[in-house]
C-alpha positions as MATLAB code, in Angstrom:
seq = 'MSPGFAGNPPAVAAVDWGTTRMRVWLVDKDGKVLAERRGDDGLITAQQKGFSTLLEGHLVAMGAPDALPVIICGMAGSRQGWLEAPYVSVPSPIGAILGGAARVPGQSRDIRIVPGLAQRLADAPDVMRGEETQLAGAGLQAKGRQLVCMPGTHSKWVLVEDGAVAGFGTWPTGELFSVLAAHSILKHSLGEHPAPVAADSPFFRQWCERALGEGGDVTSKLFAIRAAGLLQDLKSQDAAACLSGLLIGGEIASAKRRYGAGDAPVVLIASGALASLYSAALDLAGLAVRAVDADEAVRAGLIEAARENGMIARTGVAR';
ca = [
      -9.609  -19.684  -31.716;
      -6.649  -17.307  -32.250;
      -4.192  -18.978  -34.754;
      -1.571  -17.350  -32.252;
      -2.033  -20.257  -29.677;
      -1.080  -22.839  -32.523;
      -3.784  -25.949  -31.547;
      -3.128  -24.926  -27.359;
      -6.086  -22.506  -26.602;
      -6.530  -20.827  -23.581;
      -9.068  -22.214  -20.971;
      -9.127  -19.180  -18.908;
      -8.027  -15.692  -18.612;
      -6.763  -14.802  -14.982;
      -7.444  -11.357  -13.929;
      -5.503   -9.691  -10.897;
      -7.323   -5.768  -10.822;
      -5.701   -3.617   -8.250;
      -6.139   -0.105   -7.355;
      -4.016    1.767  -10.329;
      -2.562   -1.552  -11.985;
      -4.455   -4.395  -13.841;
      -2.491   -7.354  -15.107;
      -4.240  -10.284  -17.205;
      -3.042  -13.716  -18.341;
      -4.652  -16.334  -20.921;
      -3.997  -19.404  -19.157;
      -3.901  -23.065  -20.853;
      -6.206  -26.262  -19.068;
      -2.633  -27.394  -17.252;
      -1.962  -24.009  -15.766;
       0.487  -22.355  -18.478;
       0.737  -19.129  -19.580;
      -0.090  -18.335  -22.944;
      -0.223  -14.578  -22.912;
      -0.087  -11.577  -20.644;
      -0.904   -8.125  -20.420;
      -0.295   -5.450  -18.135;
      -1.512   -1.969  -17.860;
      -2.497    1.483  -15.636;
      -5.930    0.448  -16.068;
      -6.658   -0.258  -12.203;
     -10.058    0.654  -10.292;
      -9.539    4.371  -10.902;
      -9.896    3.909  -14.693;
     -12.316    1.479  -14.804;
     -14.365    3.650  -12.559;
     -14.399    5.929  -15.237;
     -14.049    3.814  -18.280;
     -16.016    0.325  -17.513;
     -15.122   -2.648  -16.270;
     -16.412   -4.323  -19.257;
     -15.437   -2.362  -21.869;
     -11.653   -2.500  -20.369;
     -11.591   -6.087  -20.057;
     -12.952   -7.041  -23.012;
     -10.314   -4.397  -24.751;
      -7.407   -6.239  -23.279;
      -9.129  -10.007  -24.071;
      -9.221   -8.816  -27.677;
      -5.891   -7.940  -27.904;
      -4.789  -10.626  -26.657;
      -6.595  -13.177  -28.930;
      -8.688  -14.446  -26.575;
     -11.873  -16.410  -27.920;
     -15.551  -15.218  -27.047;
     -16.983  -17.684  -24.477;
     -12.816  -17.747  -22.423;
     -14.079  -17.620  -18.866;
     -12.581  -15.227  -16.521;
     -11.167  -15.139  -12.718;
     -10.489  -12.147  -11.377;
      -9.042  -10.966   -7.663;
      -8.307   -7.573   -6.071;
     -10.381   -4.273   -6.084;
     -12.852   -5.168   -9.171;
     -14.993   -7.211   -6.110;
     -14.832   -3.660   -3.817;
     -18.063   -1.806   -3.015;
     -16.253    0.444   -5.298;
     -15.226   -2.020   -8.070;
     -17.317   -4.040  -10.698;
     -19.415   -6.364   -8.041;
     -18.957   -6.530   -4.167;
     -17.983  -10.098   -3.679;
     -18.669  -11.045   -0.334;
     -16.140  -10.826    2.228;
     -15.730  -14.546    3.729;
     -15.001  -14.873    7.219;
     -12.291  -15.830    8.749;
     -11.365  -18.405   10.278;
     -11.781  -20.343    6.950;
      -9.841  -22.885    4.676;
      -8.210  -21.347    1.816;
      -9.863  -23.391   -0.895;
     -13.186  -22.932    0.712;
     -12.391  -19.005    0.185;
     -11.587  -19.523   -3.680;
     -14.644  -21.125   -4.202;
     -17.031  -18.520   -3.614;
     -16.340  -16.521   -6.412;
     -19.179  -14.476   -6.935;
     -20.471  -14.371  -10.958;
     -20.881  -11.183  -12.653;
     -24.281  -10.767  -13.913;
     -25.386   -9.610  -17.176;
     -22.193  -10.930  -19.120;
     -21.806  -13.079  -22.321;
     -18.848  -14.496  -21.054;
     -18.384  -16.493  -17.601;
     -16.853  -13.747  -15.312;
     -15.879  -14.200  -11.742;
     -14.823  -12.576   -8.857;
     -12.570  -14.139   -5.454;
     -13.638  -12.993   -2.523;
     -11.711  -10.871    0.134;
     -11.625  -11.539    3.801;
     -13.205  -10.423    6.929;
     -12.028  -10.912   10.436;
     -14.827   -9.645   12.708;
     -13.277   -9.711   15.966;
     -14.760   -6.601   17.435;
     -11.245   -5.609   18.822;
      -9.359   -6.294   15.685;
     -11.521   -5.905   12.623;
      -9.776   -6.208    9.169;
     -10.388   -6.854    5.831;
      -8.059   -7.849    2.572;
      -8.925   -8.159   -1.263;
      -6.093   -9.857   -3.214;
      -3.979  -11.083   -0.787;
      -6.378  -13.960   -0.175;
      -5.230  -15.087   -3.914;
      -1.497  -14.914   -2.788;
      -2.122  -16.874   -0.015;
      -3.642  -20.026   -2.050;
      -0.596  -19.504   -5.010;
       2.567  -19.359   -2.601;
       2.586  -23.490   -1.937;
       1.845  -23.241    1.655;
       1.835  -26.525    3.841;
      -1.506  -28.422    4.160;
      -0.407  -28.797    8.126;
       1.318  -27.039   10.938;
       1.337  -23.358   11.803;
       2.686  -20.613    8.787;
       3.116  -16.961    9.165;
       2.518  -15.288    6.056;
       4.136  -11.095    5.593;
       2.868   -9.560    2.388;
       4.295   -6.178    2.296;
       2.989   -3.549    0.071;
       0.895   -0.139    0.618;
      -1.097   -1.627    3.278;
       1.148   -4.837    4.049;
      -0.786   -8.027    5.715;
       0.345  -10.402    8.386;
      -1.483  -13.541    7.879;
      -1.912  -16.228   10.521;
      -2.710  -19.840    8.621;
      -3.086  -23.182   10.682;
      -3.779  -26.632    8.788;
      -4.227  -24.815    5.650;
      -6.979  -22.349    6.903;
      -6.656  -18.714    7.571;
      -6.750  -18.380   11.535;
      -6.076  -14.535   11.542;
      -4.710  -11.892   10.054;
      -3.684   -7.820   10.200;
      -2.917   -4.633    8.552;
       0.092   -2.554    8.634;
      -0.202    0.460    6.432;
       3.552    0.703    6.393;
       3.741    2.262    2.754;
       0.823    4.715    3.525;
       2.678    5.923    6.039;
       5.657    6.394    4.383;
       3.656    8.045    1.417;
       2.595   10.477    3.941;
       5.262   11.184    6.285;
       7.578   11.972    3.141;
       4.789   14.687    1.755;
       2.815   15.898    4.230;
       4.924   16.276    7.460;
       8.334   17.784    8.622;
      10.070   15.269    7.665;
       9.170   16.277    3.391;
      12.123   19.021    4.563;
      14.774   16.182    5.236;
      13.701   13.459    2.393;
      12.981   16.363   -0.587;
      10.370   16.253   -3.100;
      10.755   12.839   -4.296;
      12.394   10.447   -2.226;
      15.503    8.156   -2.924;
      15.181    4.408   -3.521;
      16.174    2.653   -0.626;
      18.432   -0.284   -0.750;
      18.520   -3.443    1.534;
      22.134   -2.917    1.742;
      21.880    1.247    3.235;
      23.720    1.325    6.632;
      21.287    3.818    7.237;
      18.089    1.632    6.529;
      19.758   -1.160    8.731;
      20.743    0.903   11.712;
      17.024    2.415   12.229;
      15.383   -0.816   11.515;
      17.095   -2.524   14.053;
      16.612    0.794   16.367;
      12.503    0.010   16.381;
      13.203   -3.814   16.523;
      15.434   -3.338   19.890;
      12.390   -1.195   21.017;
       9.669   -3.059   20.317;
       8.210   -1.301   17.270;
       7.737    2.348   19.200;
       8.477    4.443   16.355;
       6.622    7.483   16.513;
       9.229    8.540   19.470;
      12.001    8.204   16.773;
      10.040   10.173   13.788;
      11.299   13.516   15.001;
      15.022   12.430   15.228;
      15.207   11.731   11.646;
      14.821   15.577   11.043;
      16.960   16.795   14.040;
      19.609   14.418   12.401;
      19.668   16.352    9.297;
      19.950   19.840   10.961;
      22.193   18.617   13.395;
      24.581   15.716   11.828;
      24.265   16.787    7.986;
      21.879   13.754    7.421;
      21.165   13.569    3.406;
      17.970   13.176    2.168;
      18.372    9.729    0.005;
      19.933    8.603    4.039;
      16.839   10.231    5.589;
      14.861    8.144    3.028;
      16.706    4.814    4.355;
      15.697    6.194    7.667;
      12.391    6.336    7.815;
      11.725    3.403    5.589;
      14.185    1.309    8.689;
      12.185    2.671   11.099;
       8.725    1.964    9.866;
       9.414   -2.067    8.461;
      11.223   -2.267   11.917;
       8.304   -1.164   13.845;
       6.234   -3.033   11.600;
       7.847   -6.390   12.040;
       8.580   -5.868   15.656;
       4.893   -5.131   16.015;
       3.708   -8.165   14.219;
       6.149  -10.080   15.877;
       4.503   -9.420   19.187;
       1.180  -10.004   17.872;
       2.029  -13.427   16.065;
       4.669  -14.795   17.688;
       7.602  -16.437   16.151;
       7.275  -19.934   15.504;
       9.272  -22.861   14.385;
       8.742  -22.304   10.801;
      10.292  -19.774    8.423;
       8.180  -16.442    8.199;
       6.969  -16.719    4.463;
       7.129  -13.412    2.435;
       5.247  -13.103   -0.615;
       6.918   -9.925   -2.053;
       8.700   -9.025   -5.329;
      11.094   -6.178   -6.324;
      12.308   -3.557   -3.787;
      10.294   -4.616   -1.069;
      11.327   -8.193   -1.346;
      14.701   -7.443   -0.637;
      14.232   -4.848    2.105;
      11.717   -6.994    4.387;
      14.074   -9.545    3.702;
      16.779   -7.418    5.382;
      14.419   -6.556    7.546;
      13.293  -10.332    8.885;
      17.078  -11.375    9.233;
      17.576   -8.544   11.235;
      14.763   -9.380   13.614;
      16.301  -13.410   13.814;
      13.569  -14.581   11.811;
      14.393  -17.309    8.965;
      12.328  -16.334    5.799;
      10.997  -18.499    2.938;
      10.657  -16.052    0.088;
       7.784  -16.231   -2.814;
       7.300  -14.178   -5.912;
       4.265  -12.267   -5.454;
       3.813  -11.964   -9.360;
       3.861  -16.296   -9.521;
       1.966  -16.247   -6.197;
      -1.005  -14.354   -6.861;
      -1.203  -16.012  -10.810;
      -0.803  -19.523   -9.590;
      -3.793  -18.528   -7.082;
      -5.907  -17.262   -9.711;
      -5.675  -20.487  -11.470;
      -6.453  -22.791   -8.506;
      -9.142  -20.347   -8.022;
     -10.043  -21.063  -11.846;
      -9.979  -24.815  -10.888;
     -11.841  -24.361   -7.336;
     -14.649  -22.632   -9.479;
     -14.751  -25.445  -12.233;
     -13.499  -23.028  -14.593;
     -10.693  -25.521  -15.801;
     -10.444  -29.385  -14.724;
      -8.059  -30.499  -12.348;
      -5.918  -32.087  -14.799;
      -2.285  -31.718  -15.624;
       0.181  -29.226  -13.398;
       0.407  -25.816  -13.364;
       3.701  -24.592  -14.382;
];
């Protein structure tokens, strides 16, 4: 045991392993975080340097015991990752999803990867990895219907009923913004490096309302951003706000049409600028919001996954 933990040893290492980023937490038996590391050691880097090598490097630097078990979520469990953790088909209780973590063979440690989710509908096939762990840590109600929004490069909207994932959909809003900004006529309007967008930007709000008002029809409005630059002197930073508002508004209108508004607030799992932008857009759409920090949610979900897999006992309260 590392002397740095002063008699309170870590019980498990919790790892959120994304495409470009990696986060590692050492957690005690009660769910308290003892140490944390973050870095640009995501899937792409791990494919080159080796998953085991990278993980061990982080754990050694944190003073983790040699036999400390590890629970992982995210792209490390993808087909291109360390080990493909088979998808769990929906509908499925969230606890059952976490409990199906796949063990990485040939390791001295007990290392397990949380499976992703698959929606196998003929007319709406979909998958997710990593977001299922955020769901588990979001403090969702055990009973009733809840709609969850998780913004990102590929935004996920998830319908949860009585503690089970009933279905979900993906809107690649962040990717669309990047592609349009860099590889379409709009690159001349937004500039080489699009400016950050603020939630209180009048351009963001106006163009979000336009998309919401037309039920999510955004393609007919995209060229108008370019035209506004030519005819109305729209500045590049404002053009970025227009595009962001249009795409986010379109996503929300589409999801609202698919899933309905419901009586409960939309659970928004997000952090940073995306949390502010989506909170403002959901308000413009007339939807109540319960905000959950995405970092806290994934960490809490990993701790719950460790409990579901018997890696730490169900004693104490996660903090």
